[in-house]
C-alpha positions as CSV (number, residue, x, y, z in Angstrom):
1,M,8.9,25.7,64.7
2,P,9.6,23.2,61.9
3,A,7.8,25.3,59.3
4,K,10.0,28.3,60.1
5,S,13.2,26.4,59.8
6,R,12.2,24.8,56.6
7,F,12.0,28.2,54.8
8,T,14.8,29.9,56.5
9,K,17.3,29.1,53.8
10,L,15.0,30.5,51.1
11,D,14.7,34.0,52.8
12,A,15.9,36.5,50.2
13,F,15.3,39.4,52.6
14,T,18.0,39.1,55.2
15,K,17.6,41.3,58.3
16,T,20.0,43.1,60.5
17,V,19.6,43.6,64.2
18,E,18.6,47.0,65.5
19,D,22.0,47.6,67.1
20,A,23.7,47.2,63.7
21,R,21.6,49.9,62.0
22,I,22.9,53.4,61.7
23,R,20.5,56.3,61.1
24,T,21.8,59.5,59.5
25,T,20.5,63.0,58.7
26,S,21.2,62.5,55.0
27,G,19.2,59.2,55.1
28,G,16.2,61.0,56.6
29,I,16.3,63.6,53.9
30,V,16.6,61.0,51.1
31,T,13.7,59.1,52.7
32,I,11.4,62.2,52.7
33,V,12.4,63.1,49.1
34,S,11.8,59.5,47.9
35,L,8.3,59.4,49.5
36,I,7.4,62.7,47.8
37,V,8.7,61.3,44.5
38,V,6.7,58.0,45.0
39,L,3.5,60.0,45.7
40,F,4.0,62.3,42.7
41,L,4.6,59.4,40.3
42,A,1.8,57.3,41.8
43,W,-0.6,60.2,41.2
44,G,0.6,60.5,37.6
45,E,0.0,56.7,37.2
46,W,-3.5,57.0,38.6
47,Q,-4.3,59.9,36.2
48,D,-2.9,57.8,33.3
49,Y,-5.1,54.9,34.3
50,R,-8.2,57.1,34.4
51,R,-7.5,58.6,31.0
52,I,-9.7,57.7,28.2
53,V,-8.3,57.5,24.7
54,I,-9.9,57.1,21.3
55,H,-8.9,54.1,19.3
56,P,-9.8,54.4,15.6
57,E,-10.4,51.3,13.5
58,L,-11.1,51.0,9.8
59,V,-13.4,48.0,8.8
60,V,-15.6,47.0,5.9
61,D,-19.1,48.2,6.3
62,K,-21.3,45.1,6.2
63,G,-24.6,46.8,7.1
64,R,-27.5,46.0,4.8
65,G,-30.9,47.8,4.4
66,E,-29.8,50.7,6.6
67,R,-31.1,54.2,6.4
68,M,-29.5,57.6,7.3
69,E,-30.7,61.1,8.1
70,I,-29.8,64.2,6.2
71,H,-29.9,67.4,8.3
72,L,-29.8,70.7,6.4
73,N,-30.1,74.4,7.0
74,I,-29.8,76.5,3.8
75,T,-30.8,80.1,3.1
76,F,-31.8,81.4,-0.3
77,P,-32.0,85.2,0.0
78,R,-33.5,85.8,-3.5
79,V,-36.0,83.0,-4.0
80,P,-39.4,82.9,-2.1
81,C,-40.5,79.8,-0.2
82,E,-43.5,79.4,-2.5
83,L,-41.2,78.6,-5.4
84,L,-38.7,76.2,-3.7
85,T,-39.1,72.5,-3.7
86,L,-36.9,69.8,-2.0
87,D,-36.6,66.5,-3.8
88,V,-34.7,63.3,-2.8
89,M,-34.0,60.3,-5.0
90,D,-31.6,57.4,-5.0
91,V,-30.4,54.5,-7.2
92,S,-32.8,52.1,-5.5
93,G,-35.7,53.8,-7.3
94,E,-37.1,55.6,-4.3
95,Q,-38.1,59.2,-5.0
96,Q,-39.4,61.8,-2.5
97,H,-40.9,64.7,-4.5
98,G,-41.6,67.9,-2.6
99,V,-40.4,66.5,0.7
100,Q,-42.9,67.5,3.4
101,H,-42.1,65.6,6.6
102,G,-39.5,67.0,9.0
103,V,-38.7,70.1,6.9
104,H,-39.6,73.7,7.6
105,K,-39.7,76.7,5.3
106,V,-38.9,80.0,6.9
107,R,-40.0,83.1,5.0
108,L,-37.3,85.8,5.0
109,R,-37.7,89.5,4.5
110,P,-36.0,91.0,1.3
111,V,-32.3,91.5,1.4
112,S,-32.9,95.3,1.3
113,E,-34.8,95.0,4.6
114,G,-32.2,92.9,6.4
115,G,-33.5,89.4,5.6
116,G,-35.1,88.7,9.0
117,D,-37.6,85.9,9.6
118,I,-41.2,86.5,8.7
119,E,-42.9,83.2,9.2
120,I,-42.0,79.5,9.9
121,K,-44.1,77.0,8.0
122,T,-43.9,73.3,8.7
123,L,-44.3,71.4,5.5
124,A,-47.1,68.9,6.1
125,L,-50.0,67.6,4.1
126,H,-53.3,69.2,4.8
127,A,-52.0,72.1,6.9
128,R,-54.7,73.9,8.8
129,D,-54.3,77.1,6.8
130,E,-55.0,75.1,3.6
131,E,-58.2,73.3,4.8
132,A,-61.4,74.3,3.1
133,T,-63.4,74.3,6.3
134,H,-65.7,77.0,5.2
135,L,-67.1,75.1,2.2
136,D,-70.2,73.0,2.1
137,P,-69.5,69.5,3.3
138,S,-70.9,68.1,0.1
139,Y,-68.6,70.3,-2.0
140,C,-66.3,68.5,-4.5
141,G,-63.9,70.7,-6.3
142,P,-63.0,69.9,-9.9
143,C,-59.4,68.9,-10.9
144,Y,-59.8,70.4,-14.4
145,G,-59.1,67.2,-16.3
146,A,-56.4,65.9,-14.1
147,T,-56.7,62.7,-12.0
148,P,-57.5,63.6,-8.3
149,P,-54.5,63.1,-6.1
150,T,-54.5,60.1,-3.7
151,T,-53.5,62.5,-0.8
152,A,-56.7,64.6,-1.2
153,Q,-58.7,65.2,1.9
154,K,-61.9,64.2,0.1
155,A,-61.4,61.2,-2.3
156,G,-61.9,62.1,-6.0
157,C,-62.0,65.8,-5.4
158,C,-59.6,68.8,-5.5
159,N,-61.0,71.1,-2.8
160,T,-57.9,73.3,-2.4
161,C,-55.4,75.0,-4.7
162,D,-52.6,72.8,-3.4
163,E,-54.6,69.7,-4.3
164,V,-55.1,71.0,-7.8
165,K,-51.4,71.7,-8.1
166,E,-50.7,68.1,-6.9
167,A,-53.1,66.7,-9.5
168,Y,-51.4,68.8,-12.3
169,A,-48.0,67.5,-11.1
170,Q,-49.2,63.9,-11.3
171,Q,-50.2,64.5,-14.9
172,A,-46.9,66.3,-15.7
173,W,-48.8,69.5,-16.6
174,A,-47.5,73.1,-16.0
175,F,-49.6,74.9,-13.4
176,G,-48.6,78.6,-13.6
177,R,-50.3,81.2,-11.4
178,G,-53.5,79.3,-11.0
179,E,-55.5,81.8,-13.0
180,G,-58.9,80.6,-14.0
181,I,-58.8,77.9,-11.3
182,E,-61.7,78.3,-8.8
183,Q,-59.8,77.0,-5.7
184,C,-56.7,79.1,-6.3
185,E,-58.7,82.3,-7.0
186,R,-60.7,81.7,-3.8
187,E,-57.4,81.3,-1.8
188,H,-55.8,84.3,-3.7
189,Y,-52.9,82.2,-4.7
190,S,-51.6,84.6,-7.4
191,E,-51.8,87.6,-5.1
192,K,-49.9,85.7,-2.3
193,L,-47.3,84.7,-4.9
194,D,-46.8,88.3,-6.0
195,E,-46.5,89.5,-2.4
196,Q,-43.6,87.1,-1.8
197,R,-41.7,87.8,-5.0
198,N,-39.0,89.8,-3.2
199,E,-38.7,87.6,-0.2
200,G,-36.1,85.0,0.6
201,C,-36.4,81.5,2.2
202,R,-34.5,79.3,4.6
203,I,-35.1,75.5,4.4
204,E,-34.2,73.7,7.6
205,G,-34.9,70.2,9.0
206,G,-34.1,66.6,8.3
207,V,-35.1,63.8,6.0
208,R,-34.5,60.1,6.2
209,V,-33.2,58.3,3.1
210,N,-31.9,54.9,2.1
211,K,-28.2,54.4,2.7
212,V,-27.3,54.1,-1.0
213,V,-26.0,56.3,-3.7
214,G,-28.5,59.2,-4.3
215,N,-29.0,62.9,-4.5
216,F,-31.2,65.6,-3.2
217,H,-31.8,69.1,-4.6
218,I,-33.5,72.3,-4.0
219,A,-35.0,73.8,-7.2
220,P,-37.8,76.1,-8.3
221,G,-41.3,74.9,-9.1
222,R,-43.3,71.8,-8.3
223,S,-41.5,68.6,-9.4
224,F,-42.9,65.6,-11.2
225,S,-41.7,62.6,-13.2
226,N,-42.2,62.5,-16.9
227,G,-41.2,59.0,-18.1
228,N,-37.6,58.6,-16.9
229,M,-37.1,62.3,-16.6
230,H,-37.3,64.4,-13.4
231,V,-38.9,67.7,-14.4
232,H,-39.8,71.0,-12.5
233,D,-42.5,73.4,-13.5
234,L,-40.4,76.6,-13.9
235,K,-43.2,78.8,-15.3
236,N,-43.6,80.9,-12.1
237,Y,-39.8,81.1,-11.8
238,W,-39.3,82.6,-15.3
239,D,-42.5,84.6,-15.8
240,T,-41.9,87.4,-13.3
241,P,-40.5,90.9,-13.3
242,T,-38.5,90.1,-10.2
243,K,-35.0,88.6,-10.7
244,H,-34.6,85.4,-8.7
245,T,-31.1,83.9,-8.3
246,F,-29.8,80.8,-6.5
247,S,-27.3,82.6,-4.3
248,H,-27.3,80.6,-1.1
249,I,-25.7,80.1,2.3
250,V,-25.2,76.5,3.6
251,H,-25.4,77.1,7.4
252,H,-25.3,73.5,8.2
253,L,-25.3,70.1,6.3
254,R,-24.6,66.8,8.0
255,F,-25.5,63.1,7.6
256,G,-26.6,61.6,10.8
257,P,-26.3,63.0,14.4
258,Q,-23.6,65.5,15.3
259,L,-21.1,64.5,18.0
260,P,-22.1,66.2,21.3
261,E,-20.2,69.2,22.6
262,S,-20.0,67.5,26.0
263,L,-17.7,64.9,24.5
264,T,-15.2,67.5,23.3
265,K,-15.3,69.2,26.7
266,K,-15.0,65.9,28.6
267,L,-11.9,64.6,26.8
268,G,-10.3,67.8,25.5
269,K,-9.3,68.7,22.0
270,K,-5.8,67.1,22.3
271,D,-7.4,63.7,23.0
272,L,-9.6,64.0,19.9
273,P,-7.4,64.4,16.9
274,W,-10.0,62.6,14.7
275,T,-12.7,65.2,15.4
276,N,-10.9,67.7,13.1
277,H,-11.9,65.4,10.3
278,H,-15.5,65.1,11.5
279,L,-16.3,68.8,11.0
280,N,-18.9,69.3,8.3
281,P,-16.9,70.8,5.4
282,L,-20.0,72.5,3.8
283,D,-20.9,74.4,7.0
284,N,-21.0,78.2,6.4
285,T,-20.5,77.9,2.7
286,H,-21.6,81.1,0.8
287,Q,-22.2,81.2,-2.9
288,E,-23.2,84.3,-4.8
289,T,-24.5,84.8,-8.4
290,D,-26.4,87.3,-10.4
291,D,-27.4,84.8,-13.1
292,V,-31.0,83.6,-12.9
293,N,-30.1,80.5,-15.0
294,Y,-27.4,79.1,-12.7
295,N,-26.7,75.6,-11.3
296,Y,-24.6,74.6,-8.3
297,M,-23.6,71.0,-7.7
298,Y,-21.9,69.4,-4.7
299,F,-20.4,65.9,-5.0
300,I,-20.2,64.3,-1.6
301,K,-18.3,61.2,-0.4
302,I,-19.8,59.8,2.8
303,V,-17.9,57.7,5.2
304,P,-20.0,55.8,7.8
305,T,-18.6,56.5,11.3
306,S,-19.4,54.9,14.7
307,Y,-18.6,56.3,18.1
308,L,-18.6,53.7,20.9
309,P,-18.2,55.1,24.4
310,L,-16.6,53.3,27.3
311,G,-18.7,50.4,28.5
312,W,-21.0,50.4,25.4
313,E,-21.0,46.6,25.3
314,K,-23.2,46.4,28.5
315,T,-26.1,48.3,27.0
316,W,-25.7,47.8,23.3
317,Q,-29.1,47.7,21.6
318,G,-28.2,47.7,18.0
319,F,-28.8,50.5,15.6
320,R,-30.6,48.5,12.9
321,D,-33.6,48.2,15.1
322,Q,-34.0,52.0,15.3
323,H,-35.6,52.7,11.9
324,H,-38.8,53.5,13.9
325,A,-37.0,56.3,15.8
326,E,-38.3,59.8,15.5
327,L,-36.6,62.0,12.9
328,G,-33.6,63.6,14.5
329,S,-32.9,60.8,17.0
330,F,-32.0,58.1,14.5
331,G,-28.4,56.9,15.1
332,N,-28.3,57.7,18.9
333,S,-28.5,55.0,21.5
334,A,-29.4,55.3,25.2
335,D,-25.8,54.2,26.2
336,G,-24.2,57.1,24.3
337,S,-23.3,55.0,21.2
338,M,-23.7,56.8,18.0
339,E,-23.9,56.0,14.3
340,T,-23.2,59.0,12.1
341,H,-21.3,59.9,9.0
342,Q,-18.3,62.0,8.0
343,Y,-18.0,63.4,4.4
344,S,-15.7,65.1,2.0
345,V,-17.0,67.3,-0.8
346,T,-16.1,68.9,-4.2
347,S,-18.2,71.5,-5.9
348,H,-19.0,72.6,-9.4
349,K,-21.0,75.5,-10.7
350,R,-22.1,76.6,-14.2
351,S,-24.4,78.8,-16.2
352,L,-27.1,76.8,-17.9
353,S,-26.8,79.2,-20.8
354,G,-23.5,77.5,-21.8
355,G,-20.3,79.3,-22.5
356,D,-16.9,79.0,-20.9
357,D,-14.9,80.2,-17.9
358,A,-12.9,82.9,-19.7
359,A,-13.9,85.4,-17.0
360,E,-12.0,83.3,-14.5
361,G,-9.0,82.8,-16.8
362,H,-10.0,79.3,-18.1
363,K,-11.1,79.5,-21.7
364,E,-10.7,75.8,-22.1
365,R,-13.6,75.0,-19.7
366,L,-16.8,74.7,-21.8
367,H,-20.2,74.3,-20.3
368,S,-23.1,72.5,-21.9
369,K,-26.5,74.2,-22.2
370,G,-29.6,73.2,-20.5
371,G,-30.6,71.9,-17.0
372,I,-32.6,73.1,-14.0
373,P,-31.4,76.1,-12.0
374,G,-30.9,75.2,-8.3
375,V,-28.6,73.6,-5.8
376,F,-27.9,69.9,-6.2
377,F,-26.2,67.5,-3.7
378,S,-25.0,64.2,-5.1
379,Y,-23.8,61.7,-2.5
380,D,-22.0,58.4,-2.6
381,I,-21.4,55.9,0.3
382,S,-18.0,54.5,1.1
383,P,-17.7,50.7,1.5
384,M,-15.4,51.3,4.5
385,K,-16.4,52.3,8.0
386,V,-14.5,54.2,10.7
387,I,-15.1,53.0,14.3
388,N,-13.9,55.4,17.0
389,R,-13.8,53.4,20.2
390,E,-13.3,54.8,23.7
391,E,-10.8,52.7,25.8
392,R,-8.8,53.0,29.0
393,A,-5.2,54.1,28.4
394,K,-4.1,51.0,30.5
395,S,-5.7,48.1,32.3
396,F,-6.0,47.8,36.1
397,L,-3.2,45.2,36.1
398,G,-1.1,47.6,34.2
399,F,-1.8,50.3,36.8
400,V,-0.8,47.9,39.7
401,A,2.4,46.9,37.8
402,G,3.2,50.6,37.3
403,L,2.7,51.3,41.0
404,C,5.0,48.5,41.9
405,A,7.6,49.7,39.4
406,I,7.4,53.2,40.8
407,V,7.8,52.1,44.5
408,G,10.6,49.6,43.8
409,G,12.5,51.8,41.4
410,T,12.3,54.9,43.6
411,L,13.4,53.0,46.8
412,T,16.3,51.3,44.9
413,V,17.6,54.6,43.6
414,A,17.1,56.2,47.0
415,A,19.0,53.4,48.7
416,A,21.9,53.8,46.2
417,V,22.0,57.6,46.8
418,D,21.8,57.1,50.6
419,R,24.6,54.5,50.4
420,A,26.8,56.9,48.4
421,L,26.2,59.8,50.8
422,F,27.0,57.6,53.8
423,E,30.2,56.1,52.3
424,G,31.3,59.6,51.2
425,G,30.7,61.0,54.7
426,V,32.7,58.1,56.3
427,R,35.7,58.5,53.9
428,L,35.6,62.3,54.4
429,K,35.8,61.8,58.2
430,K,38.8,59.3,57.8
431,M,40.6,61.8,55.7
432,R,40.1,64.6,58.2
433,S,41.3,62.3,61.1
434,K,44.5,61.5,59.3
435,D,45.2,65.2,58.7
436,L,44.9,65.8,62.5
């Protein structure tokens, strides 16, 4: 037994023989209580180890050539869908006039009739209800002096009223009600316009834009560029006995995908203090006016935001390769990672007729004349980026160290309590024996 004798002097855990040990009732109670305490604290340590926390970081956004999606849902109760146009433009020079991809126009009943849905129309080139299928295949409609649009179904021709309107827009000509234009009279364009005069409209959907400073707006009439100016054909907006106004309700406006509800339910609101700042501040905004010549402007500051779930490194695919993703899925990854945006907003409204804000008690505020009635959103991109990263509250080694501390600390305290009880009992017996 040479190995045993060699380490005997190093033994820090000296033992006592069984005959020298004394078992007491108080010791048994302390042992049971200490075991319960150890189990309770060990369970708490396990729960803490399993807990997921959000670690926010602020970094410089070094992304280049990226794009983002704008998702909107806005109701205009006093402007018909036929008059509304959605345009997008940015400082890079990209312009999207009369956005048609990924956006729906929902015709609404007049306010006096409750404003319910009438028809949902997907904005797309060459919709089936606009195709001139009944015409002779050799028919080539005139464009009335305008250059035929490049998007025409038949090259060099304007076979539908919409193609004539597009040709007029390219020439920066006012279109009006289409009176005297064969295609529009055949499609009863002016009659349909009169039927919809008292209706409202809801614009919903999404559009993908460059991730640079830009703006998008919803205004009446078809839009076109005249030199360096962006112009709308307002003839049909003004020449009507019906009073149109740009009262509106912003049901929803966000930039990029929304954080899923499952995330909030999984972690709980207390563990997501940063989600209070991720709410879209323009949601459920209601603006009312009786002035037909009125303009609303929203100035938006966008902050790029990433959400990286636990274990995202294993399946990271990179968001820059997702520009081909379908509209509505851009920014989402299969591993749950998400590239989205938070934003803050300030608003301004004014009458295009000029004047001041004396009615609101601010005579010093003067408004310039001129402009286009409508709702305008101007957005700017922050150079900083917020990264919200999911992490374990502690590592596995921290969990093991915590367990050791719980066991060792609890047994040490229990031994001290048991020793005190034993010594107290012995002294109490000696005092009683002296009294006898």
